Structures are given as structure tokens and as C-alpha cells.
ZATIVO-524286 format. One record per residue (C-alpha): residue number from 1; residue in one letter; z negated, y negated, x. Coordinates in pm, whole numbers. Layout:
BEGIN
{atom NUM; "a"; {Z; Y; X}};
...
***
This chain:
BEGIN
{atom 1; "m"; {-12330; -12618; 8439}};
{atom 2; "q"; {-12074; -12487; 8669}};
{atom 3; "k"; {-11787; -12713; 8746}};
{atom 4; "q"; {-11417; -12623; 8690}};
{atom 5; "r"; {-11306; -12418; 8961}};
{atom 6; "r"; {-10950; -12376; 9102}};
{atom 7; "f"; {-10789; -12040; 9202}};
{atom 8; "a"; {-10447; -11904; 9307}};
{atom 9; "v"; {-10294; -11550; 9277}};
{atom 10; "s"; {-9964; -11414; 9334}};
{atom 11; "d"; {-9734; -11094; 9350}};
{atom 12; "i"; {-9960; -10896; 9060}};
{atom 13; "h"; {-9626; -10657; 9005}};
{atom 14; "g"; {-9756; -10501; 8682}};
{atom 15; "a"; {-10108; -10417; 8793}};
{atom 16; "n"; {-10333; -10534; 8517}};
{atom 17; "k"; {-10624; -10338; 8591}};
{atom 18; "a"; {-10616; -10533; 8934}};
{atom 19; "l"; {-10587; -10850; 8778}};
{atom 20; "l"; {-10876; -10770; 8564}};
{atom 21; "q"; {-11095; -10663; 8846}};
{atom 22; "v"; {-11041; -10976; 9040}};
{atom 23; "l"; {-11095; -11210; 8726}};
{atom 24; "d"; {-11431; -11012; 8677}};
{atom 25; "r"; {-11536; -11040; 9046}};
{atom 26; "a"; {-11482; -11405; 9057}};
{atom 27; "d"; {-11667; -11447; 8739}};
{atom 28; "f"; {-11340; -11651; 8631}};
{atom 29; "n"; {-11409; -11870; 8320}};
{atom 30; "k"; {-11097; -11840; 8095}};
{atom 31; "k"; {-11170; -12160; 7912}};
{atom 32; "e"; {-11253; -12393; 8217}};
{atom 33; "d"; {-11127; -12251; 8544}};
{atom 34; "i"; {-10769; -12321; 8654}};
{atom 35; "l"; {-10527; -12049; 8767}};
{atom 36; "i"; {-10208; -12095; 8956}};
{atom 37; "c"; {-10015; -11783; 8953}};
{atom 38; "l"; {-9740; -11776; 9213}};
{atom 39; "g"; {-9524; -11542; 9051}};
{atom 40; "d"; {-9391; -11207; 9043}};
{atom 41; "v"; {-9600; -11054; 8770}};
{atom 42; "s"; {-9347; -10839; 8683}};
{atom 43; "d"; {-9206; -10486; 8859}};
{atom 44; "g"; {-9388; -10212; 9014}};
{atom 45; "w"; {-9697; -10070; 8804}};
{atom 46; "s"; {-9669; -9976; 8443}};
{atom 47; "e"; {-9882; -10264; 8268}};
{atom 48; "v"; {-9616; -10565; 8309}};
{atom 49; "p"; {-9667; -10673; 7936}};
{atom 50; "e"; {-10058; -10633; 7969}};
{atom 51; "c"; {-10060; -10854; 8257}};
{atom 52; "f"; {-9864; -11124; 8101}};
{atom 53; "e"; {-10114; -11105; 7797}};
{atom 54; "t"; {-10393; -11154; 8037}};
{atom 55; "l"; {-10258; -11432; 8178}};
{atom 56; "l"; {-10184; -11607; 7855}};
{atom 57; "s"; {-10541; -11572; 7763}};
{atom 58; "i"; {-10631; -11823; 8034}};
{atom 59; "k"; {-10650; -12192; 7901}};
{atom 60; "n"; {-10557; -12360; 8208}};
{atom 61; "l"; {-10265; -12140; 8350}};
{atom 62; "i"; {-9990; -12287; 8581}};
{atom 63; "y"; {-9712; -12055; 8651}};
{atom 64; "v"; {-9468; -12061; 8952}};
{atom 65; "l"; {-9160; -11858; 8902}};
{atom 66; "g"; {-9103; -11556; 9136}};
{atom 67; "n"; {-8778; -11346; 9210}};
{atom 68; "h"; {-8891; -11073; 9008}};
{atom 69; "d"; {-8967; -11274; 8718}};
{atom 70; "e"; {-8629; -11427; 8733}};
{atom 71; "w"; {-8473; -11071; 8704}};
{atom 72; "l"; {-8713; -11007; 8406}};
{atom 73; "l"; {-8598; -11344; 8226}};
{atom 74; "i"; {-8231; -11239; 8276}};
{atom 75; "y"; {-8317; -10903; 8134}};
{atom 76; "f"; {-8470; -11067; 7832}};
{atom 77; "k"; {-8179; -11293; 7780}};
{atom 78; "f"; {-7885; -11067; 7868}};
{atom 79; "q"; {-8013; -10706; 7908}};
{atom 80; "d"; {-7885; -10712; 8270}};
{atom 81; "t"; {-8027; -10442; 8467}};
{atom 82; "p"; {-7875; -10479; 8843}};
{atom 83; "r"; {-7931; -10198; 9093}};
{atom 84; "i"; {-8118; -10442; 9318}};
{atom 85; "w"; {-8390; -10502; 9039}};
{atom 86; "t"; {-8422; -10146; 8909}};
{atom 87; "s"; {-8460; -9998; 9265}};
{atom 88; "q"; {-8740; -10245; 9344}};
{atom 89; "g"; {-8977; -10175; 9069}};
{atom 90; "g"; {-8754; -10304; 8778}};
{atom 91; "r"; {-8742; -9981; 8616}};
{atom 92; "a"; {-9117; -9965; 8541}};
{atom 93; "t"; {-9077; -10300; 8387}};
{atom 94; "i"; {-8796; -10198; 8156}};
{atom 95; "d"; {-8967; -9898; 8024}};
{atom 96; "a"; {-9265; -10091; 7970}};
{atom 97; "y"; {-9088; -10341; 7732}};
{atom 98; "q"; {-8904; -10053; 7586}};
{atom 99; "r"; {-9217; -9916; 7479}};
{atom 100; "i"; {-9338; -10258; 7349}};
{atom 101; "y"; {-9021; -10298; 7153}};
{atom 102; "e"; {-9039; -9950; 7002}};
{atom 103; "e"; {-9387; -10040; 6882}};
{atom 104; "g"; {-9264; -10360; 6707}};
{atom 105; "g"; {-9382; -10583; 6982}};
{atom 106; "m"; {-9088; -10864; 6974}};
{atom 107; "e"; {-9341; -11147; 6929}};
{atom 108; "m"; {-9503; -11049; 7256}};
{atom 109; "m"; {-9160; -11030; 7418}};
{atom 110; "e"; {-9097; -11367; 7287}};
{atom 111; "r"; {-9427; -11508; 7437}};
{atom 112; "h"; {-9365; -11362; 7785}};
{atom 113; "e"; {-8988; -11479; 7782}};
{atom 114; "s"; {-9111; -11835; 7696}};
{atom 115; "l"; {-9358; -11837; 7963}};
{atom 116; "l"; {-9111; -11742; 8237}};
{atom 117; "e"; {-8841; -11997; 8064}};
{atom 118; "n"; {-9097; -12261; 8133}};
{atom 119; "a"; {-9224; -12155; 8450}};
{atom 120; "l"; {-9215; -12399; 8741}};
{atom 121; "p"; {-9023; -12397; 9084}};
{atom 122; "y"; {-9319; -12498; 9254}};
{atom 123; "y"; {-9638; -12701; 9195}};
{atom 124; "i"; {-9816; -12956; 9387}};
{atom 125; "l"; {-10205; -13046; 9341}};
{atom 126; "d"; {-10396; -13264; 9575}};
{atom 127; "n"; {-10125; -13251; 9847}};
{atom 128; "k"; {-10148; -12875; 9834}};
{atom 129; "l"; {-9822; -12700; 9753}};
{atom 130; "f"; {-9781; -12375; 9544}};
{atom 131; "v"; {-9469; -12203; 9591}};
{atom 132; "h"; {-9352; -11814; 9574}};
{atom 133; "g"; {-9165; -11778; 9891}};
{atom 134; "g"; {-9126; -12084; 10102}};
{atom 135; "f"; {-8920; -12417; 10149}};
{atom 136; "a"; {-8735; -12596; 10403}};
{atom 137; "p"; {-9000; -12836; 10573}};
{atom 138; "n"; {-8757; -13090; 10669}};
{atom 139; "f"; {-8590; -13169; 10350}};
{atom 140; "p"; {-8778; -13294; 10012}};
{atom 141; "i"; {-8863; -13013; 9826}};
{atom 142; "e"; {-8758; -13177; 9491}};
{atom 143; "n"; {-8410; -13141; 9608}};
{atom 144; "q"; {-8403; -12758; 9712}};
{atom 145; "a"; {-8265; -12501; 9498}};
{atom 146; "p"; {-8522; -12289; 9293}};
{atom 147; "y"; {-8358; -11972; 9407}};
{atom 148; "d"; {-8427; -12069; 9784}};
{atom 149; "l"; {-8794; -12147; 9686}};
{atom 150; "m"; {-8825; -11814; 9532}};
{atom 151; "w"; {-8652; -11609; 9804}};
{atom 152; "d"; {-8741; -11788; 10138}};
{atom 153; "r"; {-8909; -11603; 10421}};
{atom 154; "q"; {-8836; -11812; 10712}};
{atom 155; "m"; {-9096; -12063; 10653}};
{atom 156; "w"; {-9375; -11802; 10690}};
{atom 157; "v"; {-9211; -11642; 10973}};
{atom 158; "y"; {-9205; -11976; 11158}};
{atom 159; "a"; {-9572; -12033; 11072}};
{atom 160; "m"; {-9675; -11695; 11199}};
{atom 161; "m"; {-9484; -11784; 11520}};
{atom 162; "w"; {-9619; -12150; 11555}};
{atom 163; "h"; {-9994; -12007; 11484}};
{atom 164; "n"; {-9948; -11750; 11771}};
{atom 165; "d"; {-9863; -11979; 12014}};
{atom 166; "k"; {-10129; -12208; 12164}};
{atom 167; "n"; {-9905; -12519; 12183}};
{atom 168; "t"; {-9797; -12522; 11818}};
{atom 169; "k"; {-10068; -12325; 11635}};
{atom 170; "d"; {-10187; -12698; 11504}};
{atom 171; "k"; {-9847; -12782; 11343}};
{atom 172; "k"; {-9799; -12822; 10986}};
{atom 173; "m"; {-9529; -12710; 10769}};
{atom 174; "g"; {-9395; -13027; 10614}};
{atom 175; "s"; {-9662; -13296; 10499}};
{atom 176; "y"; {-9873; -13102; 10290}};
{atom 177; "d"; {-10255; -13034; 10354}};
{atom 178; "e"; {-10215; -12682; 10260}};
{atom 179; "i"; {-9936; -12438; 10122}};
{atom 180; "f"; {-9997; -12120; 9932}};
{atom 181; "i"; {-9737; -11857; 9917}};
{atom 182; "g"; {-9673; -11475; 9809}};
{atom 183; "h"; {-9340; -11294; 9807}};
{atom 184; "t"; {-9387; -11161; 10182}};
{atom 185; "s"; {-9632; -10879; 10157}};
{atom 186; "t"; {-9890; -10876; 10462}};
{atom 187; "s"; {-9981; -10534; 10399}};
{atom 188; "h"; {-9684; -10412; 10591}};
{atom 189; "y"; {-9821; -10551; 10919}};
{atom 190; "d"; {-10174; -10627; 10861}};
{atom 191; "p"; {-10404; -10318; 10757}};
{atom 192; "a"; {-10708; -10546; 10693}};
{atom 193; "l"; {-10545; -10665; 10360}};
{atom 194; "k"; {-10697; -11003; 10380}};
{atom 195; "p"; {-10536; -11332; 10312}};
{atom 196; "v"; {-10345; -11448; 10619}};
{atom 197; "h"; {-10391; -11816; 10738}};
{atom 198; "a"; {-10106; -11942; 10991}};
{atom 199; "c"; {-10085; -12326; 11060}};
{atom 200; "n"; {-10131; -12487; 10697}};
{atom 201; "v"; {-10007; -12173; 10516}};
{atom 202; "w"; {-10185; -11935; 10312}};
{atom 203; "n"; {-10032; -11602; 10233}};
{atom 204; "i"; {-10194; -11445; 9943}};
{atom 205; "d"; {-9967; -11153; 9896}};
{atom 206; "q"; {-10163; -10847; 10004}};
{atom 207; "g"; {-9932; -10571; 9899}};
{atom 208; "c"; {-10022; -10533; 9510}};
{atom 209; "g"; {-9700; -10417; 9437}};
{atom 210; "y"; {-9708; -10151; 9692}};
{atom 211; "e"; {-10052; -9965; 9784}};
{atom 212; "g"; {-10259; -10279; 9890}};
{atom 213; "k"; {-10474; -10509; 9685}};
{atom 214; "l"; {-10470; -10812; 9468}};
{atom 215; "t"; {-10619; -11125; 9600}};
{atom 216; "l"; {-10763; -11410; 9407}};
{atom 217; "i"; {-10843; -11706; 9613}};
{atom 218; "n"; {-11054; -12044; 9535}};
{atom 219; "i"; {-10815; -12291; 9667}};
{atom 220; "d"; {-11085; -12537; 9755}};
{atom 221; "t"; {-11357; -12318; 9937}};
{atom 222; "k"; {-11128; -12048; 10060}};
{atom 223; "e"; {-11354; -11786; 9903}};
{atom 224; "y"; {-11174; -11486; 9764}};
{atom 225; "v"; {-11205; -11168; 9581}};
{atom 226; "q"; {-10996; -10855; 9596}};
{atom 227; "s"; {-10916; -10565; 9375}};
{atom 228; "d"; {-10952; -10186; 9471}};
{atom 229; "k"; {-10633; -10060; 9626}};
{atom 230; "v"; {-10386; -10060; 9359}};
{atom 231; "s"; {-10243; -9713; 9437}};
{atom 232; "k"; {-10590; -9580; 9333}};
{atom 233; "l"; {-10605; -9758; 9027}};
{atom 234; "y"; {-10267; -9619; 8911}};
{atom 235; "p"; {-10267; -9279; 9061}};
{atom 236; "y"; {-9982; -9157; 8837}};
{atom 237; "d"; {-9761; -9463; 8866}};
{atom 238; "k"; {-9478; -9493; 9127}};
{atom 239; "g"; {-9532; -9854; 9197}};
{atom 240; "r"; {-9263; -10039; 9418}};
***
């Protein structure tokens, strides 16, 4: 019998076709395997509600809140639509939920709001840290603001700088054995569209919200599968 496996995924951005692809390509067992989602399921492609439904079908789902998810949660609660959100993929999310609302899908919307309401600012498993954006390594993470954990990019910038310097490439960010993040797409500078490992940090955002691919990584073996380029899966969508 196959033992329980542990995976991470990040920055799905409404691409349910990509999510279904990677789950299928990894032979993911929705009843047995663990999936840690690092947030930003919303905003970009047209199937945000479908993404949440797919994730909610996974028994052992752990959800870490992303900055785009927070915008969606605020919309659910207050119908607030700031320009910074709608100009970064939020319009597609609003349109998708307007369709769900018109079809009488209030229960679905309530499920999705509840998932985001109960999402974690970060998650630690076997001294592996899972966070959407990053953190300040010199301070206890439990004392850091959820906003900073969602938006931080400085940690990844320093990890890349250290990795590219032979004198610091073996340094660690904080005391964690490994750190898994999304938020900062590697597709803007790495055309290979593969997960990027710098110091003890794994960046698994390969531009699914743009024209890149979705990555699903086994956090123990580091084996990973990827979707097709998302722009080909949604040829008539704008994306982000």
C-alpha cells in the first residue's frame, strides 16, 4: 500500500485546469495524501470557484492565506473592490462569483469564505516552514504580522543573493530546515519554469497566474509535476 505523501502548491490563480492536471500527474490520493496550499488561489484565470471546490474535495488540505486571497475575503465580507485588486486579476474573480451568485450558489460562496476565514498565516511541519511570501528570519515568526508574511519578498531576494555568492550559499534563512514559498513568480527571470531552490528556500511559484506553469512538489522527495503552460489551457482568458 502506498504510504501517505505530502505535497505543496502555490499561486493557482484561478487555473483549475492546471490544478487538475498536476493532481492527476502526481497520482494524488485525495483521501490519503496531504496538500499544503500556500495561497493565492484567487485572481487571474476564470475558474476561481472551481479551484476552491477542487481543493475542498481533498481531505487533508492545509491552507495558508495569500495576499490575493485576503482581497477576496474582504470582498466576500464587505463587497470592497479596490483598484489595486481589480487591476491584478481581481476582476476575473468578481465575474466568476457574480456568475455563481446568479446561479444560486450562495452555499458554495459561503464554503469558500469559510475556508479563507480559517486559513493560516503560516504552517510548520517537521521544521519545514510554509508561508506565502516570506518572513523576517531574525525574529520569531509567531510575532510577525500576517500582512508581512503574505507580502514579504525581501527574504527571497536575500536567499537568491546568498545562493549566488560562494561565501554564503550554504547559509540558512532562520532556523528552519526548509522553507516553501510562493508569491514571487520565478517566471519573470527563469524561462525554465522549474522550482527554484536557493539556500534553504524553495520557491514554487512558476507563474501560473501569468503564462507559466503550476507546480506541485513532494516536500519530502522534491519530486514535482507541472501543468501545461496555463495560457494554453485558457486561450481566451486574460489572466493577470
